[in-house]
N, C-alpha and C positions, 0 to 999 in steps of 0.2 A: 705558471698557472697559480693564481692566488685563490684560496678558498676562504669563505667567510666563516667566522667562528659560530658555533651553535651556542646560543645564549640561554639554553634551557638547562635546568639542573637535572641530575639523574632521576630525582623523584617525580619530575614532570615528564619523563621520557616516553610514556606509553600511551597517552590518550589521543593524540592527534599527530598526523604526519609531520606537520611543521615543527613539532617539538619532540619527535621520536628519535630513538637512537639511530634509525635508518635515515639519517640526514647527515650531511657532511659536517665533520668536526673541524677543529682548527688545523690549519696547515703548519706542519713542523718539518724541519730538515731531517731527512732520514739518517739514522745511524748506519754504520757500515755493514757489519756482518752478524748482528745479533739475530739468533734464530727466530725470535718473535717478530722482529722487523721484516725479515725475509718471508716469513709466513704471511704477515700482513700484506705484503706486496702481491703475493699470488692469490690470497683469499679475496682481496679487494677486486682483482681483475676477474675472478671466476665465479664468485658467489654473490657478494654485495659490495658495490663500489663506494657508496656514499655514507658509510657508517660513521657515527661518533662512537668509537670503540670503548672508551671508558664508560659511557652511558649504557652501551649495549651490554657490557659485562656486569656492571653493578645492577642494572635492571633485570638482567637474566637470572642472576643469583637470587635476588629477592623474589622473582616470579617462581622459581623452583620451589621455594618455601610456600608461597601462596597456593600453588597447584596441588599441594597435598590435601587441600580442602575444597578444591574447585577444579573445573575443566578449562583448558585453553580455549575451548569453543565458546566460553562465556565472555571472552574478551573481544574487543573490536577487531576488524579485519587487519588494520595496520599493526596492532599489537601481536596478532597471531603470526604475521609475517616476520616481525622482529624476533619473536621467540624461535621460529624455524631457523632464522639466520644464526641465532645464538647457539642452538643445538647443533647446527652444522659446523659451527666454529669449534665447539667442544669435540665433535667427532673427528675433525680434521687435524687436531693437534693433541697427540697422546699425552695424558697427564695434566692437561690444562685444568680440568675440573678440580682435581685434587689441589693444584696450586691456588686456585681461586678460593676454594672453601677453607683452605688452611691458613690463608693470609688475612691480613687486616684490610680495611677498605682502601688504605693508601697503596697497598700492594696490588689490589685489583685495578685501581686507577693507573698505576705505573705500567702494568701489563697492557692495559688498553691503550695507553699512550704510545708504547713501543709498536703495537700492531697498527695503530693509526698513522704513525710515522711511515711505516712501510707502505700502507695503502695510498696515502696522499703522495708519497714520493714516487710510486709507480704511476699514479695518475698524472702527476706533473711531467714525468719523463715521457709518457706516451703522448700527452698533449703537445709537448715540444717537438717531438720527432714527426708526428703525424701532420703538423702544421705545414711542413715542407713536403713530406712524402705524398700527401693527398693530391698535390698538383700534378703528379706523374700519372694519376689514374683518371683524370677528368676527360681526356681525349684518347681515341684509339692510337696505338703506338705509331709514331711517325707523323701524326697530325699536330700542327702547332695550336696552341691556345691563343685565341684572339679576342680581345687584347690580352697580352700576357699578365700574369699575376705575380706579385712579389712573394718571395718565400718567407720573408720575415715580418711583413706588414699585412694585416688582415683587413684593413678598412675598405679595400676595394673588392672584397669577397661578398658572400651573402647575396642579397637581392640587388647589390650594386653591380653585379656581373651577370652577363647573359647565361653562362654555363652553370655557375654555382647557384644562381637564382632559380633556374629550371629544376635543378636537383633538389633544392630546398622547398620548392613550391608545394604547399599542402595538397594532398589528393583531394579532388573535388573542385579545385580551382584551376583555371586555364592560364598558364604562364604566357601563352601566345597572345592572350587578350591584353591590349595596351592599357586598359583601365585597371585590370587586375595587377598587371606588372607595376604600374605607377603607384597604385595603392600600397602594394607590398614594399616598394622601394622607400616610399615616404613614411612608412610606419603607420599609415592610416588604418590599414588592415593589420591588426596585431595577431601574431601566430602563437598559439598556445602549444605547450609541449605535447598535448594529446592529439594535436592535428598533425598526423604523420606525413613526412615529406616523400616526394616521388622516388628519391634515391634508395628507399628501402625495397623497392620492387625490381624484380628481374627485368632487364631491358628498360627500366624506368617507365614501365607501362602499368597503369592501374585500371582495373575493370571493376566498377562499382557493383556489378552483378555477381562477381566472384572475388570478393576482397581478400581471400586467402591465396589466390593464384599469384605465385611469384613473390609473395611477401617474405622479406628478410632473406632474399636469395640473390641480391644484386652483386655484380662484379666488384663494385667499389667496397662493399662490405667484406667480401672474400679477401681482397687486397689488404684491407685494414686489419683483418684478423691475422693473416699470415705475417704481416709486418710486426705486430705486437707479440704474437705467441710462437711463431716458428722461425723468425728472423727476417729482417728486411729483404735480404737477398732471395728468400724463398718466394717472394711475390712473383718473381720472374720464372721460377722453376719449382718442381715438386720438392717439398721438404724431405730431408733424409733423417733417418733415425739417429744418425751420429751428430746431428746439429746440436749446438749448445744453446738453443733458444729457450725462452721462458717455459714453454710447454715441456720440453725435454728435461730441463733442470728440475722441474717439479713433478715429473712422472705423469703429466697430463696426456691422456690418450683419447679423450672424447671432448666434444664441445659441450659446454654447460649453458644453461639458460642465462645465468648471470654473465658469462663471458660474451654471449651474443648481445645482450642488452648493453653491456659495457662498450663493445666496439661500435654498435649503432650510435651510442651517445657521443663517443669520441669522434667518429667520422662526421656526425652532424655538426659538432662544435668546430671541427677543422674547416668545414665548408662555410661556416658563418663569418660575419664580419666582426664578431666580438673578440676582444683581445684577452679578456680575463674570464676564466671559468669560475663562476660564482653561483652559490646556491640561490642567492636573491636576485640574480640577473633575470629581469622580466623580459628581456629581448630573446634570449635563447630558451629560457625556461627549461634548462637541461635536466634538472632534478625531476620535474613532472614528466618529461619525456622518458627518462630512464624508468621511472615507476610504471608508466603506462605500458611500456614494452614488457616489463616483468608481469604486469597484471594479466596480459594476454597469455604469456608463456606458462603462467601458473594457474590459469583458469581450467578447472576440471571439466568444464563443458567442451573445451577445445583439446582434450587430451590426445585424441587420435591425430589431429592435424599437427599438434606440437611434437608428438613422438616421431612422425614422419619427417618433420622439419629438422629435428635434432639428429636423426639418422643421416639425413641428406648432408648436413653440415659436417658430421664426423667423417663421412666418406670423402668429402672434399678436402678436409684439412689433415686428417689422419688416416689415409687410405690403407695403411698396413696394420691398423689396430684391430683387435678382435671384435670390438664393439661396432666397427664400421662394416663388418662382414656378416652381420646378423640379418641382413635383408633376405627375404624369402623369395625364391624363384617362383615365377607365376605359374609354372606348370608342375610344381612339386606336389607330392602327396600332402604335405603340411598345408600348402596353399589351398588345395582342394578341400581338405578337411575344414579349414576355416571358412571357405566359401559356403560349404554345405551347412555349417552351423549358423552362419549369418542368415542364410535363406530360411532355415527352420525358425530362427528367432523372429524374422520378419513375418513369417506365416502365422506364428503364434500370436504376435501383436495384432495382426490383421483380424484374426478370429475373435480376440477379446474386444476389439473395437466394433 
């Protein structure tokens, strides 16, 4: 997987998405076992995948100084997200802030480059392995894929194949309609990243009246998540605590918003006919897709639905973790207390209206 270089300078990093630190930086070969490289691999998969890390760190340090006299709420939405990612990076790596503030600008850039190597290396590894693995998840076990797809060549995927085309077809369009199908195949109908595909939905069924129903709960997403985080073999069976998968190695015990958006983006790309994962690829528009998923998952107006979704995912991927066992029994006292409180709130709102 080849990534385009971000051609903006750190000073230009904060004002628009196309030039922000939360865009893919240059692809570099990953160093072997440097702790910063290893941390970059996990951080990219679970928090934010498309960072230009040198820009993220230099911009974040400068912004900390600016925020002594202002509020982060005064900044544009994309800058606020960038700063949240920066703060989460600081929290996830003990001593990082001290290293950044004590060093020169060259030291900050070097740290960012090491983390960037890890993130881009992990992204490349996952893209490579999912390209082949995703073919195993397209049909129910035992049923052949007709016509078969190549494991190494992607040109016959995407809208060029009946199965992958149906999965990638945007919600609201009818893949069974020959005109729609031909328009998508020819590229006459361009698909933007914020036009979500059918494969995001459980059973690959989308109900426009209830757009949250089944969203981000499809079997192919679950397979993709297990393949990357709990080991390829865990796709066929329940993951064990003793497995040395990526999640276990990094102490990951719950599904994060970033990891869910990351897997959705990786699976979407694996289904597509594009051979190169690129920020400027207008065919897959992967970066816009990734941001649009995060936009939903971080939307405060959707907080209840998102909380339920993340609990559902953690129960599916990490069934033995404490966080997956926090669901409340429907007939419990706590459940009844919350029902009563909700009813009182509803009554109070009705009276005020």
